C-alpha positions as CSV (number, residue, x, y, z in Angstrom):
1,M,20.3,-19.6,13.8
2,V,21.4,-23.3,14.8
3,P,18.7,-25.3,15.4
4,A,18.2,-26.9,19.0
5,A,18.7,-30.5,17.7
6,L,22.3,-29.6,17.0
7,P,25.2,-29.9,19.4
8,E,27.0,-26.6,20.2
9,D,30.1,-27.5,18.2
10,V,28.2,-28.2,14.9
11,A,27.4,-25.2,12.4
12,E,24.8,-25.7,9.7
13,L,25.8,-23.6,6.4
14,D,23.5,-23.3,3.4
15,P,24.9,-25.2,0.4
16,I,26.0,-22.1,-1.3
17,L,28.0,-20.5,1.6
18,A,29.6,-24.0,2.2
19,G,30.7,-24.0,-1.5
20,N,32.1,-20.5,-1.3
21,A,34.1,-21.5,1.6
22,G,35.3,-24.7,0.0
23,L,33.8,-26.7,2.8
24,G,32.0,-30.0,2.9
25,T,29.9,-32.2,5.4
26,G,32.2,-33.0,8.4
27,D,34.9,-30.6,8.0
28,T,36.4,-28.7,11.0
29,V,35.9,-24.9,11.0
30,A,36.9,-22.1,13.3
31,I,34.1,-19.5,13.5
32,A,35.0,-15.8,14.8
33,P,33.3,-12.6,14.2
34,A,34.7,-10.4,11.4
35,S,34.4,-6.4,10.8
36,L,34.0,-5.8,7.1
37,P,34.0,-2.4,5.6
38,P,31.4,-1.2,2.9
39,L,32.0,-2.1,-0.6
40,Q,32.6,1.1,-2.7
41,T,32.1,-0.9,-5.9
42,L,30.9,-4.3,-6.7
43,A,30.8,-6.2,-9.8
44,L,28.6,-9.1,-10.6
45,R,28.2,-11.7,-13.5
46,I,24.5,-12.8,-13.7
47,D,23.9,-16.1,-15.5
48,G,21.1,-15.1,-18.0
49,G,18.1,-12.8,-17.9
50,T,18.0,-9.1,-17.0
51,A,16.9,-7.5,-13.5
52,A,16.6,-3.9,-12.7
53,H,19.7,-2.7,-10.8
54,A,17.4,-1.4,-7.7
55,D,16.3,-5.0,-7.5
56,I,19.7,-6.7,-7.4
57,K,20.7,-4.0,-4.7
58,D,17.5,-4.9,-2.5
59,A,18.6,-8.5,-2.8
60,L,22.1,-7.9,-1.9
61,F,21.6,-5.3,0.8
62,D,23.7,-5.6,4.0
63,M,25.1,-9.1,2.7
64,A,28.5,-10.0,3.0
65,L,30.7,-10.7,-0.2
66,T,34.1,-11.9,-1.0
67,L,35.6,-11.8,-4.4
68,G,34.7,-15.0,-6.1
69,D,31.9,-15.8,-4.3
70,R,29.0,-17.7,-6.1
71,I,25.6,-16.3,-4.8
72,T,21.9,-16.9,-5.5
73,L,19.7,-13.7,-6.1
74,T,16.2,-13.6,-5.3
75,L,14.5,-11.1,-7.3
76,P,10.8,-10.1,-7.8
77,A,8.0,-12.3,-9.1
78,A,9.9,-15.4,-7.4
79,R,12.7,-15.3,-10.0
80,A,16.1,-16.6,-9.1
81,S,19.6,-15.9,-10.8
82,A,22.8,-17.2,-10.1
83,A,25.9,-14.6,-9.7
84,E,29.4,-14.5,-9.2
85,V,31.2,-11.5,-7.5
86,I,34.0,-10.6,-10.2
87,A,35.5,-7.5,-8.7
88,T,35.1,-5.6,-5.3
89,T,36.8,-2.4,-4.1
90,P,38.3,-1.0,-1.7
91,G,39.3,-4.7,-0.9
92,P,38.3,-8.4,-1.8
93,A,35.6,-8.4,1.0
94,G,32.9,-6.2,2.2
95,V,29.4,-5.4,3.0
96,V,26.5,-3.8,0.4
97,D,25.1,-0.7,1.7
98,D,23.3,2.2,-0.4
99,A,26.3,3.7,-1.2
100,T,27.9,0.5,-3.1
101,A,27.8,1.4,-6.8
102,L,26.9,-1.9,-8.6
103,S,28.1,-2.9,-12.3
104,V,26.3,-6.0,-13.9
105,E,27.8,-8.6,-16.5
106,T,25.4,-10.8,-17.9
107,T,25.4,-14.0,-20.1
108,A,23.1,-11.7,-22.1
109,P,22.3,-13.1,-25.5
110,A,24.3,-12.8,-28.6
111,Y,23.2,-10.5,-31.3
112,D,21.6,-13.6,-33.1
113,G,19.8,-14.3,-30.3
114,I,18.0,-11.3,-30.5
115,G,15.2,-11.5,-33.2
116,G,13.7,-8.8,-35.6
117,M,16.3,-6.0,-34.7
118,S,18.8,-6.4,-37.6
119,E,18.9,-2.8,-38.5
120,E,19.1,-1.5,-34.6
121,I,21.8,-4.0,-33.8
122,A,23.8,-2.9,-37.0
123,R,23.6,0.8,-35.7
124,V,24.5,-0.3,-32.1
125,H,27.5,-2.2,-33.1
126,E,28.7,0.9,-35.3
127,M,28.2,3.5,-32.4
128,V,29.3,1.7,-29.4
129,A,30.8,-1.9,-29.9
130,A,33.2,-0.6,-32.4
131,P,34.6,2.3,-30.3
132,L,34.9,0.1,-27.3
133,T,36.6,-2.9,-28.9
134,R,38.8,-1.2,-31.6
135,P,39.3,2.5,-30.3
136,D,42.7,2.9,-32.4
137,L,40.6,2.8,-35.6
138,Y,38.9,5.7,-34.6
139,A,42.2,7.5,-33.6
140,A,43.8,6.6,-36.9
141,L,40.8,8.5,-38.5
142,G,41.1,11.4,-36.4
143,I,37.5,11.2,-35.3
144,E,36.1,11.0,-31.8
145,A,33.9,8.2,-30.7
146,P,30.3,9.1,-29.5
147,R,29.9,9.9,-25.8
148,G,26.4,9.1,-25.6
149,V,23.7,7.1,-27.5
150,L,20.0,7.8,-27.0
151,F,17.4,4.7,-27.5
152,A,14.3,6.2,-28.4
153,G,11.1,3.5,-28.4
154,P,8.0,2.3,-26.8
155,P,8.3,0.0,-23.6
156,G,9.0,-3.6,-24.4
157,S,10.6,-2.9,-27.7
158,G,14.0,-4.6,-26.6
159,K,16.0,-1.3,-25.8
160,T,17.6,-2.7,-22.2
161,L,18.0,-6.4,-24.1
162,L,20.3,-4.6,-26.7
163,A,22.1,-2.5,-24.2
164,R,22.9,-5.6,-22.3
165,A,23.8,-7.6,-25.5
166,V,26.4,-4.9,-26.7
167,A,27.7,-4.9,-23.2
168,A,28.4,-8.8,-23.3
169,R,29.6,-8.7,-27.0
170,T,32.2,-6.2,-26.1
171,R,33.1,-7.7,-22.6
172,A,32.7,-4.0,-21.2
173,A,31.5,-3.3,-17.5
174,F,28.0,-2.6,-17.3
175,F,26.6,0.0,-14.8
176,Q,22.8,0.5,-14.8
177,I,20.8,3.3,-13.4
178,D,17.0,3.2,-13.2
179,G,15.6,6.6,-13.6
180,P,13.0,6.5,-11.1
181,E,15.0,4.8,-8.5
182,I,17.8,7.2,-8.5
183,V,15.4,10.3,-7.5
184,S,15.9,11.0,-3.6
185,K,14.2,13.3,-1.5
186,H,17.3,13.8,0.5
187,Y,19.5,16.7,-0.8
188,G,22.4,15.6,-3.0
189,D,21.8,12.0,-2.5
190,S,20.8,11.7,-6.6
191,E,23.7,13.6,-7.7
192,A,26.1,11.5,-5.3
193,A,24.6,8.2,-6.6
194,L,25.3,9.6,-10.4
195,R,28.8,10.7,-9.4
196,R,29.7,7.4,-8.0
197,T,28.5,5.4,-10.8
198,F,30.4,7.4,-13.4
199,T,33.6,7.3,-11.3
200,A,33.3,3.4,-11.1
201,A,32.7,3.1,-14.6
202,Q,35.9,5.5,-15.5
203,R,37.9,2.8,-13.1
204,A,36.5,-0.1,-15.0
205,T,37.2,0.7,-18.9
206,P,35.7,-0.6,-21.2
207,A,32.7,0.5,-19.6
208,I,29.0,1.3,-20.5
209,I,26.7,3.2,-18.2
210,F,23.0,2.5,-19.1
211,I,20.4,5.2,-17.8
212,D,17.1,3.5,-18.0
213,E,13.8,5.8,-18.4
214,I,16.1,8.7,-18.4
215,D,12.9,11.1,-19.1
216,A,12.1,10.4,-15.2
217,I,15.5,12.0,-14.1
218,A,16.3,14.5,-16.8
219,P,13.1,16.3,-18.2
220,A,13.0,19.7,-19.7
221,R,14.1,22.1,-17.1
222,A,12.0,24.9,-18.8
223,S,8.8,22.7,-18.3
224,L,9.7,22.0,-14.4
225,S,7.6,23.7,-11.7
226,G,9.4,25.5,-8.7
227,D,8.9,22.6,-6.4
228,R,11.0,20.4,-8.8
229,Q,14.5,21.3,-8.0
230,V,15.8,17.7,-7.6
231,E,15.2,17.0,-11.2
232,R,16.9,20.4,-11.8
233,R,19.9,19.4,-9.9
234,I,19.8,16.1,-11.4
235,V,20.1,17.3,-14.9
236,A,22.8,19.9,-14.2
237,Q,25.0,17.0,-12.8
238,L,24.6,14.8,-15.4
239,L,25.6,17.4,-18.0
240,T,28.6,18.2,-16.0
241,L,29.5,14.3,-15.7
242,M,29.0,13.7,-19.4
243,D,31.2,16.8,-20.2
244,G,33.8,15.4,-18.0
245,L,34.2,11.8,-19.5
246,S,37.8,12.2,-20.4
247,D,38.5,8.8,-22.0
248,R,36.1,9.1,-24.7
249,G,35.2,5.9,-26.4
250,R,36.2,3.8,-23.5
251,V,33.2,4.6,-21.5
252,I,29.8,5.2,-23.4
253,V,26.7,6.4,-21.8
254,M,23.4,4.8,-23.3
255,A,20.0,5.9,-22.2
256,A,16.6,4.6,-23.1
257,T,13.3,6.6,-23.0
258,N,9.8,6.3,-24.5
259,Q,9.4,10.2,-24.5
260,P,12.5,11.5,-26.2
261,D,10.8,15.0,-26.8
262,A,10.4,15.3,-23.0
263,L,14.1,15.1,-22.3
264,D,16.2,18.4,-21.5
265,P,17.3,19.7,-25.0
266,A,20.7,20.2,-23.5
267,L,21.2,16.6,-23.2
268,R,20.6,15.9,-27.0
269,R,23.3,18.5,-28.2
270,P,26.6,17.3,-29.6
271,G,29.1,16.0,-27.1
272,R,26.4,14.4,-24.6
273,F,23.8,12.1,-26.6
274,D,25.5,12.4,-30.0
275,R,23.5,9.6,-31.7
276,E,20.0,8.6,-31.4
277,I,18.6,5.2,-32.4
278,V,14.8,4.8,-32.9
279,F,13.1,1.5,-31.9
280,R,9.9,1.0,-34.0
281,P,7.3,-1.6,-33.3
282,P,8.1,-4.8,-35.6
283,Q,6.8,-5.5,-38.8
284,P,5.5,-9.0,-39.6
285,S,8.6,-10.4,-40.8
286,Q,10.4,-9.0,-37.8
287,R,7.6,-10.3,-35.4
288,R,8.1,-13.7,-37.0
289,D,12.0,-13.9,-36.4
290,I,11.1,-12.6,-32.5
291,L,8.6,-15.3,-32.0
292,A,11.0,-17.9,-33.5
293,V,13.4,-16.7,-30.7
294,H,11.1,-16.8,-27.9
295,L,9.8,-20.3,-29.2
296,A,13.2,-21.7,-30.4
297,R,13.4,-24.2,-27.8
298,A,9.6,-25.1,-27.6
299,P,8.4,-28.3,-29.3
300,L,5.6,-26.9,-32.0
301,G,3.0,-29.0,-33.5
302,P,2.5,-29.3,-37.0
303,D,-0.3,-26.8,-37.2
304,A,1.7,-23.9,-35.4
305,D,2.0,-21.4,-38.0
306,L,4.2,-18.5,-36.7
307,E,3.7,-16.8,-40.4
308,R,0.1,-16.3,-39.6
309,L,0.6,-15.4,-35.9
310,A,2.9,-12.6,-37.0
311,A,0.6,-11.2,-39.5
312,V,-2.1,-10.8,-36.9
313,T,-0.1,-9.3,-33.9
314,H,-0.4,-5.7,-35.0
315,G,1.4,-3.3,-32.8
316,Y,3.2,-6.2,-30.6
317,V,6.4,-5.6,-29.6
318,G,9.4,-7.9,-28.4
319,A,8.0,-8.0,-25.0
320,D,4.3,-8.6,-26.0
321,L,5.6,-11.5,-28.3
322,A,7.4,-13.1,-25.4
323,S,4.5,-12.7,-23.2
324,L,2.2,-14.5,-26.1
325,A,4.7,-17.2,-26.4
326,R,4.6,-17.7,-22.6
327,E,0.9,-17.6,-22.4
328,A,0.9,-20.2,-25.3
329,A,3.4,-22.6,-23.3
330,V,0.9,-22.4,-20.1
331,A,-2.1,-23.4,-22.3
332,A,-0.1,-26.1,-23.8
333,L,0.7,-27.7,-20.2
334,A,-2.6,-27.0,-19.2
335,R,-4.2,-28.9,-22.0
336,A,-1.8,-31.7,-21.6
337,S,-2.5,-32.0,-18.0
338,R,-6.2,-32.3,-18.7
339,E,-5.8,-34.8,-21.2
340,A,-3.5,-36.9,-19.1
341,G,-5.6,-36.8,-15.8
342,G,-3.4,-34.4,-14.0
343,E,0.0,-32.9,-14.3
344,A,1.9,-35.7,-12.6
345,H,1.2,-37.9,-15.3
346,V,2.4,-35.6,-18.2
347,R,5.3,-36.7,-20.1
348,A,7.7,-34.0,-21.1
349,E,8.5,-35.6,-24.7
350,N,4.5,-35.5,-25.3
351,L,4.3,-31.8,-25.0
352,R,3.4,-29.7,-27.9
353,I,2.4,-26.0,-28.5
354,T,-0.4,-26.2,-31.1
355,A,-2.1,-23.7,-33.2
356,A,-4.9,-23.3,-30.6
357,D,-2.5,-22.8,-27.9
358,L,-0.8,-19.8,-29.8
359,D,-4.3,-18.6,-30.5
360,H,-5.0,-18.7,-26.7
361,G,-2.0,-16.6,-26.1
362,L,-3.0,-14.1,-28.7
363,A,-6.4,-13.6,-27.0
364,V,-5.0,-13.0,-23.5
365,T,-2.4,-10.6,-24.5
366,G,-2.4,-7.5,-26.8
367,P,-0.2,-4.6,-27.7
368,S,1.2,-3.2,-24.3
369,A,1.0,0.5,-26.2
370,L,-2.8,0.1,-26.2
371,R,-2.9,-0.6,-22.4
372,G,-4.8,2.4,-20.9
373,A,-5.1,4.3,-24.2
374,G,-9.0,4.4,-24.0
375,P,-11.7,2.7,-23.2
376,D,-12.1,-1.0,-24.3
377,L,-14.5,-1.6,-27.0
378,P,-15.4,-5.4,-27.2
379,P,-15.6,-6.7,-30.9
380,V,-18.5,-7.4,-32.6
381,A,-18.9,-9.6,-35.6
382,W,-19.7,-7.8,-38.9
383,R,-22.5,-9.9,-39.6
384,D,-24.1,-9.1,-36.1
385,V,-24.6,-5.5,-37.2
386,G,-28.2,-5.3,-38.7
387,G,-30.1,-2.7,-40.4
388,L,-27.3,-0.5,-41.5
389,D,-26.3,-2.1,-45.1
390,A,-25.8,1.2,-46.8
391,A,-23.3,2.3,-43.9
392,K,-21.6,-1.1,-44.0
393,A,-21.2,-1.0,-48.0
394,A,-19.8,2.5,-47.8
395,L,-17.2,1.5,-45.0
396,E,-16.4,-1.8,-46.9
397,L,-15.8,0.4,-49.9
398,A,-13.6,2.9,-47.9
399,V,-11.7,0.5,-45.5
400,L,-11.6,-3.1,-46.0
401,R,-11.4,-3.5,-49.5
402,P,-8.0,-1.3,-49.5
403,L,-6.9,-3.4,-46.6
404,R,-7.7,-6.9,-48.5
405,H,-6.3,-5.6,-51.9
406,T,-3.3,-3.4,-51.1
407,V,-1.6,-4.5,-54.2
408,L,-4.5,-3.3,-56.8
409,H,-4.8,0.1,-54.8
410,D,-1.0,0.8,-55.0
411,R,-0.9,-0.1,-58.6
412,L,-3.9,2.6,-59.4
413,R,-2.8,5.1,-56.9
414,V,-6.1,4.8,-54.9
415,A,-5.5,6.3,-51.8
416,P,-7.8,4.9,-48.8
417,A,-9.7,7.3,-46.7
418,R,-8.1,8.5,-43.8
419,G,-10.9,10.1,-42.0
420,I,-14.7,8.8,-41.9
421,L,-17.4,10.8,-40.3
422,L,-20.4,8.7,-39.0
423,S,-23.3,10.8,-38.8
424,G,-26.7,10.4,-37.4
425,P,-29.2,10.4,-34.4
426,P,-28.1,8.9,-30.9
427,G,-28.3,5.0,-30.6
428,T,-28.4,4.3,-34.5
429,G,-25.4,2.2,-34.3
430,K,-22.4,4.4,-34.9
431,T,-20.1,3.0,-32.0
432,L,-21.4,-0.6,-33.0
433,L,-20.2,0.0,-36.6
434,A,-16.9,1.2,-35.3
435,R,-16.6,-2.2,-33.1
436,A,-17.5,-4.2,-36.1
437,L,-15.4,-2.4,-38.5
438,A,-12.4,-3.0,-36.5
439,A,-12.9,-6.6,-35.7
440,E,-13.6,-7.5,-39.5
441,A,-10.6,-5.6,-40.5
442,G,-8.2,-7.2,-38.1
443,M,-7.4,-3.6,-36.6
444,N,-6.3,-2.5,-33.3
445,V,-8.9,0.1,-32.1
446,I,-8.4,3.0,-29.9
447,A,-11.4,4.8,-28.4
448,V,-11.5,8.6,-27.7
449,R,-14.2,10.4,-25.9
450,P,-14.2,14.3,-25.1
451,P,-13.4,14.1,-21.6
452,R,-10.4,12.2,-22.0
453,I,-8.9,15.1,-24.0
454,L,-10.6,18.2,-22.8
455,S,-8.3,19.7,-20.0
456,R,-8.4,23.3,-18.2
457,Y,-4.3,23.3,-18.1
458,F,-2.6,24.9,-21.0
459,G,-1.4,22.7,-23.8
460,E,-2.6,19.3,-22.1
461,A,-5.5,18.7,-24.6
462,E,-3.0,19.2,-27.5
463,R,-0.7,16.8,-25.8
464,A,-3.3,14.2,-25.5
465,I,-4.2,14.6,-29.0
466,A,-0.8,14.3,-30.3
467,E,-0.3,11.0,-28.0
468,V,-3.4,9.4,-29.3
469,F,-2.2,9.9,-32.8
470,A,1.2,8.7,-32.0
471,T,0.0,5.6,-30.5
472,A,-2.2,4.8,-33.2
473,R,0.8,5.1,-35.8
474,A,2.8,2.8,-33.4
475,T,0.3,0.2,-33.3
476,A,-0.9,0.5,-37.0
477,P,-3.0,-0.8,-38.6
478,T,-5.0,1.1,-36.2
479,L,-8.8,2.5,-36.0
480,L,-8.9,5.6,-34.1
481,F,-12.4,6.4,-32.9
482,F,-13.6,9.8,-31.7
483,D,-17.2,9.4,-30.0
484,E,-19.1,12.8,-29.8
485,F,-16.5,14.6,-32.3
486,D,-18.5,17.5,-32.5
487,A,-17.8,18.2,-28.8
488,L,-14.5,18.1,-29.1
489,A,-14.0,19.8,-32.4
490,P,-16.7,22.7,-32.7
491,R,-16.4,25.4,-35.2
492,R,-13.6,27.8,-34.4
493,G,-14.5,31.1,-32.6
494,G,-17.6,29.7,-30.6
495,G,-16.2,26.8,-28.6
496,G,-13.5,28.9,-26.6
497,E,-9.6,28.9,-26.9
498,V,-9.1,25.2,-25.9
499,H,-11.3,23.9,-28.8
500,D,-9.5,26.4,-31.3
501,R,-6.2,24.7,-30.1
502,I,-7.7,21.2,-30.4
503,V,-9.2,21.8,-33.8
504,A,-5.5,23.1,-34.8
505,Q,-3.9,19.9,-33.5
506,L,-6.4,17.8,-35.1
507,L,-5.6,19.5,-38.7
508,T,-1.8,18.8,-37.9
509,E,-2.3,15.3,-37.1
510,F,-4.5,14.7,-40.1
511,D,-1.7,16.0,-42.4
512,A,0.8,13.6,-40.6
513,V,-1.9,10.4,-40.9
514,S,-2.2,11.3,-44.7
515,V,1.4,9.8,-45.4
516,T,1.4,7.1,-43.1
517,R,-0.4,3.9,-43.9
518,G,-2.5,2.0,-41.7
519,V,-4.3,4.6,-39.6
520,V,-7.9,5.0,-40.4
521,V,-9.7,8.0,-38.4
522,L,-13.6,7.3,-37.6
523,A,-15.5,9.7,-35.7
524,A,-19.1,9.9,-34.6
525,T,-21.4,12.6,-34.3
526,N,-25.1,13.6,-34.2
527,R,-24.3,17.4,-35.1
528,A,-22.3,17.2,-38.2
529,G,-23.1,20.7,-38.9
530,A,-21.2,21.8,-35.7
531,I,-17.8,20.7,-36.7
532,D,-15.3,22.8,-37.8
533,S,-15.5,23.0,-41.8
534,A,-11.5,22.6,-42.2
535,L,-12.0,19.0,-40.7
536,T,-14.5,18.0,-43.2
537,R,-12.3,19.0,-46.4
538,P,-10.6,16.1,-48.4
539,G,-7.7,14.8,-46.8
540,R,-9.4,14.9,-43.5
541,F,-12.7,13.4,-43.2
542,D,-13.0,12.5,-46.9
543,L,-16.0,10.5,-46.0
544,V,-19.3,11.0,-44.4
545,V,-21.6,8.1,-44.1
546,P,-25.0,8.8,-42.7
547,V,-26.3,6.5,-40.0
548,P,-30.1,7.3,-40.0
549,L,-32.9,5.9,-38.0
550,P,-33.6,2.2,-39.2
551,D,-36.4,2.0,-41.6
552,M,-39.0,-1.1,-41.2
553,G,-36.9,-3.5,-43.2
554,A,-34.0,-2.3,-41.0
555,R,-35.7,-2.6,-37.9
556,A,-36.8,-6.3,-38.6
557,A,-33.2,-7.0,-39.2
558,I,-32.0,-5.5,-35.9
559,L,-34.7,-7.2,-34.1
560,S,-33.6,-10.4,-35.8
561,V,-30.1,-10.0,-34.7
562,H,-31.0,-9.5,-30.8
563,L,-33.5,-12.4,-31.0
564,K,-31.5,-15.0,-32.6
565,D,-29.9,-16.5,-29.6
566,R,-33.3,-16.3,-27.3
567,P,-36.3,-18.7,-27.0
568,V,-39.2,-16.8,-29.0
569,A,-42.8,-17.9,-29.0
570,P,-44.6,-18.9,-32.2
571,D,-46.7,-15.9,-32.1
572,V,-43.9,-13.5,-32.5
573,N,-44.1,-11.8,-35.7
574,L,-41.0,-9.8,-36.7
575,A,-43.0,-7.6,-39.3
576,E,-45.4,-6.8,-36.8
577,L,-42.9,-5.5,-34.4
578,A,-40.9,-3.7,-37.1
579,E,-44.0,-1.8,-37.8
580,M,-45.1,-1.0,-34.6
581,T,-41.6,0.4,-33.9
582,G,-41.2,3.3,-36.0
583,G,-38.9,6.0,-34.9
584,F,-37.0,3.7,-32.8
585,S,-33.2,3.4,-33.2
586,G,-31.0,0.4,-32.7
587,A,-30.3,1.1,-29.2
588,D,-34.0,1.4,-28.4
589,L,-34.8,-1.9,-30.4
590,A,-31.7,-3.6,-28.4
591,G,-33.5,-2.2,-25.0
592,L,-37.0,-3.6,-26.2
593,V,-35.5,-7.1,-26.3
594,D,-33.6,-7.0,-23.2
595,M,-36.8,-5.5,-21.3
596,A,-39.0,-8.2,-22.7
597,A,-36.5,-10.9,-21.7
598,L,-36.7,-9.2,-18.2
599,G,-40.5,-9.6,-18.3
600,A,-40.6,-13.3,-19.5
601,L,-38.0,-13.9,-16.5
602,E,-40.2,-12.2,-14.0
603,R,-43.1,-14.2,-15.2
604,A,-41.4,-17.5,-15.1
605,L,-40.4,-16.8,-11.4
606,L,-43.7,-16.0,-10.3
607,S,-45.3,-19.1,-12.5
608,G,-42.6,-21.5,-11.6
609,E,-42.3,-22.0,-15.4
610,T,-38.9,-24.0,-16.4
611,E,-38.6,-23.2,-20.0
612,P,-39.7,-19.7,-20.5
613,C,-39.7,-17.9,-24.0
614,L,-40.3,-14.4,-25.2
615,T,-44.0,-14.0,-26.3
616,R,-45.8,-11.6,-28.3
617,E,-47.3,-10.1,-25.1
618,D,-43.6,-9.5,-23.6
619,L,-42.5,-7.6,-26.6
620,V,-45.4,-5.3,-27.1
621,A,-45.4,-4.6,-23.4
622,A,-41.6,-3.5,-23.8
623,C,-42.3,-1.6,-27.0
624,A,-45.0,0.4,-25.0
625,R,-42.9,1.3,-22.2
626,I,-39.8,2.6,-24.4
627,A,-42.4,4.4,-26.6
628,A,-43.6,6.1,-23.4
629,A,-40.2,7.0,-22.1
630,E,-39.0,8.5,-25.4
631,A,-42.4,10.5,-25.3
632,L,-41.3,11.9,-22.1
633,R,-37.6,12.6,-23.2
634,R,-38.8,14.6,-26.1
635,Q,-41.4,16.6,-24.1
636,D,-38.4,17.4,-21.4
637,F,-36.4,18.4,-24.6
638,I,-39.1,20.6,-26.1
639,N,-39.7,22.4,-22.3
640,G,-35.8,22.9,-21.8
641,E,-35.7,24.7,-25.1
642,S,-38.7,26.8,-24.7
643,H,-37.0,28.1,-21.5
644,R,-33.9,29.4,-23.1
């Protein structure tokens, strides 16, 4: 809209539009309305980065474009990318609408700009790049190039990045289909969108069609309910289109999924997705290479140790490491701003990313595979677990020493325990031990409770168990902690059909864990005898660690841990308190101290005391209240048992 301040014979154009028209300030132009046809196909070259095709289409919708135009795309999260229109049909100018088939060529990183993926790059080059760039070699050998390549791996592992890199390397037209975006409620729209993309690719050879999240549009048809006819039609259309690719080797279909087993089996047969490449979470040396790529242009301080960082980022994929690098850079800028008295005073040449900044990035990120994998278990220092010396010693021998002395264990062929069962009454510290063990060992931790697994739908419980173990293997070294294990895996024949299937699935998963390094299964129960006996045999739960109620010495140690950071009056005697609390669990003792602190707070508020502390009277009163509550619980339990 022309501002009111401008004369009627003056037009104001944004710099990009003026540049595309070859105009400068003061030029004389004739402006007339134009009727442009909708574009059937549009090819863009985007400078750097990646973006979902759906986001690009949204940014371009209803925009008039001409061949050769330079434009700026405003993408989600306030990202802006420069782009050039490099091809259009049916003519050199038109308007983008829903039916426009979009292909994108990016200035994607070269292979050497992708860290930690040398094996995957070599396989992709062999399967995709060679057929696209030298089809004559395949013809001379009398063999057919692959028609489709399936990338399988966790989110963020570099599947899309590598697809774009191979397209850039081969200078192939790149057509991306985002699985969830193509599903339409209108009959036939999804199939039509697929047909348009395949047709456009065959006109622009050599070309790559990349289907992201293919599991969203091509699930196994046998598992689909009657109301999911759209997915059935999409699978059928995709099979037809892949079978109809006549110029084999000049158009290659690549697809990405993190659930390869969820795909319709017909897609994984010869002639469709002939080859599969599995993207596994990177190992320490690969993580170091990925970090080096993301921090290549960042000024690192002398104490920034990427080797150390790579060693502790267990389970991180490429996207997680990129996030860590960004968070470290943000922390470095924030620190520099504080030191300089404001961002305006920061000199760019003085910026450095230090070890502390990298540690901050590590603290605020984590393996994306673990998000939603279970409830968070806040870490606990090993030294802060009091009164469980025997249990700690057993776990030290079974878990910590094998991790710290791997070479010696390998030399003597000593296999670490794969399953450890913590057995003891409620409140004795079994979950606390799991939290502390994971923190001390530097392991990821996945906590599983029965409600998450148990399901009334056939097969759901087994699927949940399989997913949990798969996540543990992908993020190893990982501590997989099952709480209330007796409720999940009771003796077969007495817990119902669901529990019988869960036990069978657990046995299968244990057999897989036995050959996988870095996964320790820890389970807690207060009814060890109720667990199916097959799970307590060697190779499953190799070790049973008793976690009994604490004795007098252990109670004193536990009370000391909970009182160490609180102001305590001189009249408090730990030995006396330990003697008074016979039969208390660790949880009871923690509750005692918290209750005593509340009593001290209430007294201070009433008296106006400014520096309150816990007195013997506070602790004795709390002890009496907890003992009374425990006696009441026991009486309720006895009454309940007598009425059965």
